[in-house]
N, C-alpha and C positions, 0 to 999 in steps of 0.2 A: 708414483708420486705425481700430484697434480702440477701442471706447468704454470698456472697463474700464481701470482703472489698472494698468499693467504694473509688475512688481516689478524695476525697474532704477533705478540711480543715475546721473544725468547731471551733468556739470560744464560750466558756461558760463564762458569766459574772454573778457570783452568790456568795454572801457573806456568805451564809449558807454552812459551811464546809461539813456537812454530805450530803446535796443534791448535792452540786457541785462535790464532789468526786464520788458519785454514778452515776451521769450523765456522767462524764468523763469516768469512768470505763465501763459503759454500751455502750456508743457510740463509744468508741475506738475499740470495737469488730466489728464495722460495717463501720467505716470511717478511712481513712488513718492517718489523724492527728486530734487530739482533744486537744485543749488548754483550760485551766481553769484559770481565773483571779478572785480573790476576791476583788482586788482594781480596781475600774472602771477607774482610771486615767491611769493605764497601757495600757488601750485600745488604747488611742491616741498615746502613745509612740511606741507600738508594731504593730499597725494595718498595716502600710505600709510595714513592714517586713513580717508579718505573712500572709497577704493577704487572710483572711479567705473567704470561699465560703458561709458561713452562720454564723449568730450570735444568740445565745440564751441569751437573756438579761432580767435579773430580774428588776422589776420596783423599788422595795424598797431595796436600797443598802446602809444601814446605813444613813449617812447624805447626800447621793447623790440620785438623782431621775433618774431612768433609762431612762425616756422619755427625760430628758435633755441631756443625753448621746446620745440617738438616734438623737435628733435634731442637736447636734453638728456634729455628723457623716455625716448627710445629708448636713449640711452647708459646710463641708470640701470636699464635692463631692464624698463621698463613697456611692455606690449604692448597696452594698452587702445586701442580704435579711436578715431581722431581725425578729425573733420570740420573742414576749414579754411574759414574765412569771410574774404572780402576784398572791398574796394570796387572793385578793379580786376581786369579779366580779363587777366592776364599769363601767357602760355604758359610762360615760363621759371620763373616762380614756381610754377605748377601742377606742372611737371615735378619741381622740387625737392621740393615737398610730397609727391608720390607716391613719390619715391625714399626719402624719410624715413619712409615707411609710412603716410601719410595715407590714410584710407578713402575720402574724397570731397573735392570742392573746390566751394564754393558762392559765387557772386558776389552782392554787395548790389546793389539792394535784394532782400531774401530773399523768395522765393515760398514761402509756408507749405506748399503741397502738395509742392513739390520737397524742402523740408526734411524733411517727414514721411517721404517715401519714402526719402530718404538715411539717416535715423536708423533706420528699420525695417530697411533692408538691412544697415546696419553692425552693428546688434545681432544680427541673424540670423546673419551671418557670424561674429561673435564667439562666439556660443553654439556654432556648429558647430566652431570651432577648439578651444574648451575641451572639447567633447565628444570630439573626436578625441584631444586630449591625455590625457583620462581613459582612453580605450580603449587608447592606446599604453602608458600606465602600467600598466593592468591586464594587458595582454599581456606587458609586461616582467616583471611579478611572476609571471605564470603560466609564462612561457618566458624565464627569466633568461638574459642573454647571457654572464655571467661563468662560466667553467669553473673550478671549484675543483680544483686539481691539486697535491697535496702529495706523493703517492707517485711513485716513480721510473717505475713502469709508465705511469701516466696522463700524467706530464710528457713522457715519450718520445712518446706518441701525440699530444699537443698540439704538440710540436715538429715532428713530421712533418706535421701539419695546417698549421702555419705555413709550412712549406716548400712544400707543395702548393697552398696557397690562391691565390697569384698565377699559378700555372701552369695554363693552361686545359685540363686533362685530366680524364678520367673517374676517379672515386675510388670505391673499394669499402671500406666500413666494416664490420668484422666484430666481433661481440660478442654476449653473451647479452642476452636481453630485459631492458630496464630499465637498461642500463649508461650510457645517454646518447648513443646514436649520432646521434639527430636534433640534439641540442645541438651536437655536434661538426660535423655537416653545416652547421648555421647559422653556426658559427664560420668555416668555410671560405668560405662564401658572403660573409659580412660582410667578410672580409679579401681578397676577390678583386676583380678589375676589374669584376665584374658586381654589386657591392654595391648600387647604386642601382636595379637591375632586380628583378623579382619573384623570390621564393623560394617555390616551389610544392611542397607535400608531398602524396604519395599513398601510402597503405598498401595494397600489393598483396594482402595477405591479408585485407583488410577489405571489398573490393568483390566483389559477386557475379560469378561467372565469366562469365555472359552479358552483364554490363554493363561488363566490364573494358576491352574495345576502345573502346567509345564514351566511356568515362571518360578514357582516355589520349589518344585521337586525335580525339574529337568525332564529330558525325554531321550529316547533312543531312536535310531533310524527306523522309519516306517511307522512310527507311532501315530502320525496323522499326515495329511497331505502337505508336502513341503518340508517334512522332517528328513532331510538328506544327510545330515551329519550322523556319524556312527554313534556319537554320544554327546549330549549337551547338558552340562551340569546346571542344576537349579540354584536358587539363592541359598538354600540350606546347605548344599555341598560347598558353595563358595564361602560360607560363614563357618565352616568346620574349625573347631577349637576357639572360635570367636563368639561374636554376638550378632544376632539378627534382630532388627527393629521392624516390627510389623505395625506400621502406622495405619490409622483408621481401620482397625481390625473388625469393627462392626460391619464393614462392607464386604467381608469375606463370605462367599456363598456357603449355604448350609452344608452342602456335600463336601466342601473342602474343610469345613470346621471339624468334621470327623477325622480326616487325615491329619490335620494339625494336632488334634488331641492325641493321636497315636504317637506323633513325633515327640510331643511333650512328655508322654508317659514312657515310651520305649526307646526314644532317640533313634528311630529307624523308619524307613519309608522305601517305596519302590518308585523308580523313575516312570514316567508315562511311557507305556509300551515295553517296560523292562521286566525281567523275571528275577533279577538278583536284588536281594535286600541290601540297602545302603545304610551303614551305621554312621552316625554323626555325633559329635560332641559340641552342642550349640546351646548358648544361653539365649532365651527369648525375652525380649522386652517389647510389650505391646502398648499401643496408645489408642485412645478413642475420644471423640468429642460428644459421644452419645451416652445415654443411660442404659448400660448393658442389662441391668436388672429388669428394667421396664421392657427391653427387647426380649428377654427370656419369657416374661409373662405373656408377651404378644406372640410368642412362637417364632420370633425372627432371629434368635440367637440360642445356641445349644446351652442348656443348663449345665451339663457336665464340663463343657469347655469354660464356661463362665467361672465356675468354682475352681477350675484348674488355674485360671489366670488371676483370680481374685485373692491370691496368697499375700502379695505385698502390693499395696496400692498407694500411689503418690498423686495427690490432687494439686494441680497448678491453678491458682486463682486467676481470674481474668484481670486485665490491666486496670479496668475501671475500679476494681476493689483494692488496688494497691497503687494509689497515686504517687506515693513516695518514690516509686521506681521510674516514673515518667521522665523526669528531668535528667537523672543519671543515664538512662537508656538513650535519650535524645542526644545527650552530649557525646556518648560513645559512638553513636551513629554519625554524628558530625565529623568526628575524628576519622572514622572509617571512610566516609565519602570525600573528605578533604584529600586523602591519599589517592582515591580513585580518580577524582576530577581535577587534581592538582590545584585545589582551592586553599584559602587561608582563613576560613571562617572561625571566629573565636568563641561564639556563643549566641545568645538570644537577647533581644530586648525584653524588658519586663512585661510589655504587652504581649509579646509572643509567648513568653512563659505562661502567662495567665490563660492564653488561648489553649496551649497544649494541655494545661491542667483541667480546663473546662470541657474539652472535647471528649465524647463518650468512648472512643476507640473500640468500636464493635468488632473490628478486625484484630484487636489486641496488638501485641508487639510487632507482628508482621505489618500491620497497617501503619504503625508509628514509624517503622524503618522505611517503608515506601514513601511516607510523607517527608521524612527528613532527607531522603535521597533527592526527592524532587526539589525541596527547598534549597539544599546545598547547590544543586545544579542551576537554579534560577536566581539565587541571591547575588546581586551585583556588588554589595558591600561586604564588610568583614563580620557583620552581625546580622543574624536572621531576624527579620521584622515580622510584625503581625500581618502586614500587607503581603509579604511573600507567602505566608501561610493562609492567605485568603481563600485558597481552593478548598480548605476544610469547611465543612458545614458546621458552624459553631452553634453552641447552645449556651444559655446563661446558667450561672450557678443556681442550683435549686433554691437555696435559702438566702440568696443575696450575698453581699460583701462579707458578712460574718462567716458564712460557709467557706468562702474563698480564703478568708484569713485562717480558719481552722485547718484547711487543707495545707496552706503554705507553712503553718507552724510545724507541720510534721516533718519538714525537711531539716536535715542537719547540715548546715552550710559550712564550708571550710573556713579557717581563721581569716579574719580581715574582709570577708565577703558578706554582702547583705542582699536582701531582695525587697523591692518597693514596687507596688502596682497601685494605680489609682483608677477610678471610674472615668470613662471618657466624658462624663458629665461634670467632672470636677470633684474636689474634696477640700474640706477645711484644712489649712496648714496646721492649725493647732491640734486637730484630731490626729493627724499623722504623727506629730511630735509626741502626743499622749500615748499613742499606740507603741511607739518605739520605747518610751519609758516603761510602759507596762510589760513589754516583752523582756526588757533588761531586768526588771524587778522579779519577773517570773523565774528567769534563769538563775538569778542571785538569791532566790527564796526570801525576798524582802530585805536583804542586806544592802543598805544604801551605798556603802563604800564599794562593794563588789559591782553593783549596778553601774556606778560612776565609771569604774574601770572598763566595763564592757562597752560603755558609750564613749570612752576616751575623753571624758570631761572631768573637772574637779568635783569633789563631793559638795562644796559650797554651791557650785552652779546647779548641780542636780537638786539639792535641797530647795533652792530658789524656785526651780521649775515645779517641784512637788507642791509648793505652796500656791504657785500661780494656777496650777491645774487641779488643785484640791485632790491630790492623790495620796492615799494613806499607804505607806509601804508595809504596814503590819498585815494588811489583807492578803499579801502575797507570801507570808511566812508559812 
């Protein structure tokens, strides 16, 4: 047992005054805070405030049963480790305690050394669980599971992914760099029968050519200079029973394409330098940003492998072809980086939105994410402005303001929200009002009463505006 005072909070629930006082006095010399309750009902009153790291819980607490206390703690969502203490060595009781999530089971009279070991072990396991939870949360933030699909193009790709997920077949995802091909591959894996097994990623263009085979299929001792391990498993072995994602498969050397084809056909391979055939059960999802059919014609990609991969193809459109996704994605990234940088940015100014929609995003979603990360980091206020995004090389809308308006019309805004953007050179107030009335009439299909409700004005007031601006509602029917 360590001699320094550990920064943990312990809670003892024991109705025996002599034992409770002795445990509190002894453990207080080793842990920062040690609380002792004789009344188990106080546990539920004080638990959220005390937030103990460990509970020592007696089973026989007068008219209360400690296991019932434990069960209620678990029902209320408390995952704090609990060590159960009892005067009787009862197997059934011990089994129930473990099923309820007790960390350990100690029989009176308590041996101090056994108690110390049990507490140390329980706290260590608790720290590990919390560490894993933090890592999982960090991974979730860095690789979010949710796919934001507002545009028809991406919704079609997602619908196809949903169809293919439960079907254990090879999938090829095609799209430009940064469009989210890996995210879609993870979605397929997560909704497949292999979801509980590993998802292994390998970027075929990022590994040196001479190491590609050992990276994919592993190696045995002596296979090459520096191979000192008796056996080193490759990515395919690590992905057994799960999914392997081969990103940028077009960069795979021709000689390895032959071996990959065999794995796809026979589900077997040899480690580099090995003589034993390895059998694996792996689903392959591949991705590329190049035209594999053209590469086949040029002799840069094997035709037989191409046809083996080309069974189920999902095409992810570039971001410039789905402007409806830009603002929802940007908003999601703002929320992500608010947490990362402890910021409180609530959104974008209209001018910033117009810039985001006008920008070509040649790097697709990846470039958008990087831009928002930089903007959140640099923005001094609570709203991202056009000036903060000035590092983007802007371009004008190809067809002028009408094109911008057509793009903005494709967004479905939440109730009570609107979007307004004007030219930096100014605009007629009357033209803005006319545009709002036309939009309302479009949504209302020419019904003046409905349009008035959308604009939150009376029908009489809208009819007056229609006369002033010479707008005929019938043309919107």
